[in-house]
N, C-alpha and C positions, 0 to 999 in steps of 0.2 A: 224662460222662469226664470231668471232673472229682473223680468223687468213687469212678474207679474209678483214678485219681490217688491219689490223696490211701489208699484200702485197700495199694496196690502201690509207697511212700512209708513207708507202718508196718513193710513189709519190713523193712526195709534200716536206720530206727531204731532202736534203744539195745536189749540183749535187756530190761531189765523193761517190763513194759506198757501201765504210769499212765504213767514218764518216757516213755514210748516216745510216748502221745499226748499229751501235756505241750504234748512241745515241737513236736508237730505244730497243736494248739490256737495255741501263742503264732501259730503263724508265719500259718496264718491264719486266728487271729482281728485281726491287722494289713490283710490283703485285704479289709475287709470295704468299706469305704469303697470299691475300686477294683474289685470284685469282685462286683457285685450278687448271687450266688450262693454265694458262697466260707459268710455262715451255712448258708445251705443246706446245704453241702456237710458243713459241720463237726455240725450237727445231725446228720443223718443219723449219723453215722458216730459223732457221739459216743453217739448217743442205740442206738447194737447193741449196745453196748461193758457192758462188768457197771463203773457209776463208783460204784458208790455209797458205797463210801469213801472214796472223793477229793474235798474240799471245791472242791477248784482243779477236777476239771475239771466239775462240775458248777455252777460260776460260768463258766464258756466257756459247755458246754452249753445254760443262762440264756443268756447273750446273744450269740450263736447263736439262740436260739429268739426271743426277742428283734428283733432285728433282722431276724430273718425275716418282721415287720410288714411290711415295706415291700419287702416282694414279692406285695400282695397289695393287691386295690380295694376291697376291700367292708370296709367301718369296725369290724364286730364284728368278724370277721379278723381283722385287722388289731389292734384291741384286745386280743381275745384273747391271737389269741402273745404280745402286749406282756404280757399278762398270765404267764399262764404264765412265761415267762424270768426278772420280775422275780420270780416264785416260789422258782424255783427259786437265784436268785443271793441272795436272803434266805436262804436255807433255808442258803443254801456259808455266807455269813456266817455267821450266827444256830452253824451249825459250825464253826464258825476268824474266830470274831471279828478276830482281833491275824494274822490270813495273810494277807502284805503281799499278793500276788497275787491274792488273789482279791479285796480292796479297789481295785482296781488294776481290773479288770473292773467291780464296782458303779460308780468309778467312773468309765470312760469311757462307760459303756449311760448314764448320771443326763445327763452332759453332750452325749448327741447324744438327751437325751428329750429330745421339743418340753414347754415349760411346763405347760401347758394335763393332761398325767400325773399334777403334783405325784410326780415321783419325780424330784430334786434337791437332795433336804437331808441327802447325805452327800457330799459333794460335795470342801469344805472338811476333815474332818473323816479323810472317807479321803485326801488331798491328802498331809494334817499326818502319817501311821501310814505313810504310803509312803517320804514324805522322812527321816524318821527314825530308819524302817530299817532301812532304806537307810545309812542316814550309818552306824546304829551294823552295818552288817555291808557291807561292801563288796561280796560277795560273794553275795549276797539271795538270789538268780536265780541262780545258777550260769551264769551263760552269760552271757557280756558284749557279745554283740550284743545279746540283749535284752534289758539291764540299759538300754544303750546308748537300746532304741527305749522305753524307758521312760522315761526324764529326761528326752527331747525333742518325746512327748509331754505330759509333768508342763507342762516348759516351753512350747509352744507353744496346748497348749491346754485346761489346763486352768486355767486365769488366777491361776495362781498373786499373794501378796504377796513385796514386794521380798524382806525376807526371804526366804523357802523358792527367789524367783529366783538370790537371790546361791550357797542354797547348792545350788542346782540346777547352779545356769555352774558351779560348783562338785567336783560329782563328776562332774561333764562329761570337764573339764580332767587329770582324772587315767584314762580313759579308754583 
């Protein structure tokens, strides 16, 4: 049902398909924790779309796939989904290493990944790049609501050091 809702929403978003998918991916991404099927719905939608030219959409697809590990009880299936998602995210980072949104997606996945999987080594570097990019380009994401959500996530979930926390708070106060 939610996939149908997402497809209907897709019809009413801006005319460029990549932008429409990115806008939808952004919205659904922040629902992963509250709706355990959001990741599955986003993965299905992005799996049907031609996203090969978009590192950002590939990162969201990877995050959705990695998050789908939580939907399985079979440990092998959990690990395989996580690994597929991680590989997509890393391919997106390799394609566009300076893309703050791609790095945000990777950081958020790494923050929610159990330590025993060994996928938490880029959190500080990603956080620093995101903060730096947002400071030098205040309209970096072109969407004030998304920018606010990213800043709140950075503040509340990414364990910033005091200097970064001050920078985040300053940017939040300007929105």
